[in-house]
N, C-alpha and C positions, 0 to 999 in steps of 0.2 A: 380350923385354925388358918388364918389368912397369912400368906406370904406373897409379897408383890416384887416383881423384877422391875427395876428402874433403869432407864437408858438415857444417856446424855452425850451428844456428839457435837462438841463446841469447836471454836476456832483454835483451841489450845490442846484439848484433852479428849481422849476416848474413855468413857466411864460406864460402868455397870454396877448395880448395887441391889441388894435384897433388903427389904424391911418387913418385919412380921410382928404379929401379936406378942405381947410380953416384953417389948423393948428390943427385940432382936433386930440387928442390922449388920451387914458386912458389905465391903466395897472393894472394887478393883478399878484402877485407872492407869492410863499410860499417856504420856505427853506425845503430841504429834512430832515426827522427826523433822527437825529444822537444821539445815547446814550451818556451820560456823560462819558468823558474820552476817547472816540473814536475819530479818526481823519478822519471820512468820512464813506462812504458806499461802499461795493462791487458793481460792475456794475449790477449784477442781483438784488440786493436789491434796487438800485436806480431805475431800470426799473419798479419794482413793485410799488415803491412809486410814481413815475410819473403817472403810470396807475391809481392809486387811486386819485391823486390830480388834474390832468389836467382837468377833467370835471368841477370841482368846479371853477377853474380859468377862464375857458371859460364862464361859467354861470355868473360869477361876471362881466366881462367886457361887455358882451352882455346886462346885466340888466341895464347898465348905459346910454344906448342910444336907440333911435328908428331907427337909421340908418340901412338899410339892408346891410349885408356883400356882397361885390361884388368880393372879391378874398380872398384866404388864402395863407399865406407864412410861411414856417417853416425852421428852421435851421436843417440841416441833417448831419453835420459833424463839427468837431472842427475848422478846418482851410481849406484853399484851398489845393488841391492836391488829387490825386487818392488814396494815402495811408493814408489819414486822416479819421479815423473811431473810433467811440465809440458807444456801444450798446444803451446808454441812449438816443441818438438822434433819434433812431428808433421810440420811443414813439410819439414824436411830429410830426415826418414825417408821420407816419402811420395814426395818428388821423387827421392831417391836410388834407392829401390826401382823406381820407374817407369823411370828412366834405365838402370839395370842390366838390366831386362827388355828394354828396347828395343835395347840394345847386345849382349844375350845374353852378359853377363859376370857373375861372382859379385857378390853384394851382402852386405856385412858390416855389423854394428852394433857400437857401443861406447857409452860414456857421455861426457858433457861433461867430467867430472873426469879420466877416463883420457886423453882427448884433451889436456887441459891438461898432465898429467904427461908425456906423450910429447913434446909440443912443447917443454916446458921442458928436455928433455935434448938437444935438437938443438944441436950444437957446444959442449956443456959438457964439463968435465974430470971429471965425476962418474963414478967407477968402481964396478962391482959392481951387484948386483940387490937388495941390502938396505940401505935408507936411510930416514931420516925425510923427510917431505914436508909442507910447509905451503902450504895453498891459501887465499889471501886474495882474496876478490872480493865483489861485491855480494850474492851469494846463499850464500856459503860462507866459513866461518872454521874450517877443519879442520886438526888435526895428525894426520898419517897415518903408519903404518908400512908401507912398500912392501917386500914380501919375495917376490921372484920375480913371479908374476902375482897374488899375493894383496895386497889392500889392506885394512888394519885401521885404523879410526878410533880414535885414542887420546884425543882431547879435541876440543872444539868450542866455538863461542860458545853461551852459554846464553840469549842474547836477541838482540842486534843484531849483524849481521855487519860486518866491517871496511869493506867497500865502502859499506855503508849509512851508516856513521858519516862517511866522507869525503864522500859525496854530500849527506847532510842538512846537514852543517856548511857545505859549499861552496855549496849552493843558498841557504842563509840569508845567506851573504856575497855573493850576487849572481853566483856562478859558473854556467856552463851545465852541464847534465847530459849525460853523467857528469862529475862535477866534479873528478876527480883531477888532470888536467893543469893546469887553471886554479888549483886550490888550491895545487899545488906551486909555481907561479910566484908566487902571492901570498905564499908563505912565504919567498921569496928575501930574504936580508939580515936575517932575524930569527932569533934563537936562543930556544929554548924554556926556560922556567924550571921545568919539571916541576910545573906547577900542577894538573894533573889526575891524581888517583890511579889506580893500576892495581888491577883486581879480577880475580884468578885463583884458581881452586880446582883440585882434582885432576881434576874433570870438564870444566873448560874456563874460559872467561873471560866476564865481563860487560862490555859496552860501552855499555849504555843509560845508566848513570850518567855516563859520560864525555860522552855526547851532551847530557844534561841540564845538566851544568856548563858545557860550551862554549856551549850555547844561551843560558844565563843571562848569560854574559860578553858575548855578542853583543847581547842585548836591553838590557843595562845600559850598552853602549858602554864597557865597563871596560878594553878593550885595543884596540889597532889591529887591523884585519882580518888583517894579515900575522902578527902575534903569535899570534892565535887559530889561524891556519893552521899555524904552527910547533908550537903546543901539540898540535894534532890528530895530526900525524905523530910527535911525541914520545911521546904516550901509546900509540900503536900500536906504536912501536919497543919500548918497555918491556914491553908486553903480549906481543909476539912472542917476545922473549928469555926471558921467564919461562915461556911455554908450551914453547918448545924445550928449555930447561934441564930442565924437569920431564919431558919425553918422553925426553930422553937419559938421565936418571937411571933412569927406569923400564925402558928397553930395553937400555941399554948401547951404543946406536948413536950415533956422534958426527958423522955426516955428514948434512946436511939440504939438500934441494932446495926452494927457495922460488919460488912461481909464483902466477899469478892476476893479475887486472887491477890490484889495489892494489900488487902487487910490481913493476909496470912503473915505479914512481916511483924515479928516481935518488936523490932525497933520502933516501928510506926505506932503500934499499939501502946507501948510504954510512953512514948512521947505524948500521945493524945491524952492518956489518963493523967499524966503529970501536969500538963499545961492546962487541961480543963479544971483541975483542982486548984492550981495556983491562981488562975484567973477568976475563980469562983463563978463559973459559967452556969452552975445549977443544972448541969446535964448529967444524966446517968447513962454511961456508955456500956453497952454489952457487945461482946464479940463471939462469933462462932468459934468452935474448936479450930485450931490452925489447919489441921488436915482436912477440915470440911469448909474452909473459907475459899480455897481455890475451886476450879471447876470439878464437879463430882456429881454422881447420880443418886446420892443418898437422899437428898431432899425430894427428888423426883419419885423415888420409891415410896417415901413417906406420904407424899400427896396421893399416890395411887392407893395406899393402904387406907387413908382417910376416906377416899371415895368408896372403897369397898364397904367400910363401916357405915 
């Protein structure tokens, strides 16, 4: 019976997970410690935090089962490509390689984005191996075409990423980093007025202009904080629908899997589903489980399990 230990050490979260035959999986993760008012950690600080936190995450998942580990898999870079690199991933990669050697089991590698993609498919109704994928996080705003094992990027943010917009606006409004959950709570009871324009081209989207306008509204005290939070999610929703519609027209693919930390927002999910239906876009939208939309190692573990098989 196969049981694979997955490791992911991103810019936001230290994660470990197990995935095994028969649909078994379990996960443990911990956000990196960020001081109030700050918008993240430098790579050197994040590496140190992962080095402290990863052993605890591994101990947690291993304590939940008697299954022996038969392989280890770690994310070693953000996305596909030789030029894709961040120091934070060296922690999970090095720890995983050493564990695999000590256990005398295979060691597999993958990317953070592929881990996200695989985790998002856990318990979803999405069928087939060819579909659009939208990755929204603090470091990625990508529209992808997933075709079997191939991943092709169709468009991306041309300046600011979706998660950066959420975090920068949220921190300015007094939310802790990462700001998504607090910003979403702040938006409760408020309806957006579509005050922030969308900027989308064939190559991708621009979000820096949205940040500038939202920052101006904050500095001028022009709107209540909850209204500004609602406008943030509104401009993201309209941007996402424009990007997906453009990708569907280009490829003919009408099914899209949406994932990444930003897509763990229930507010954003409901807005996307409602507006896609009202506008009759002909898009079938699928979402990963909320707890598996943010950074986690569940998809990494499943990739390792599939490599074993």
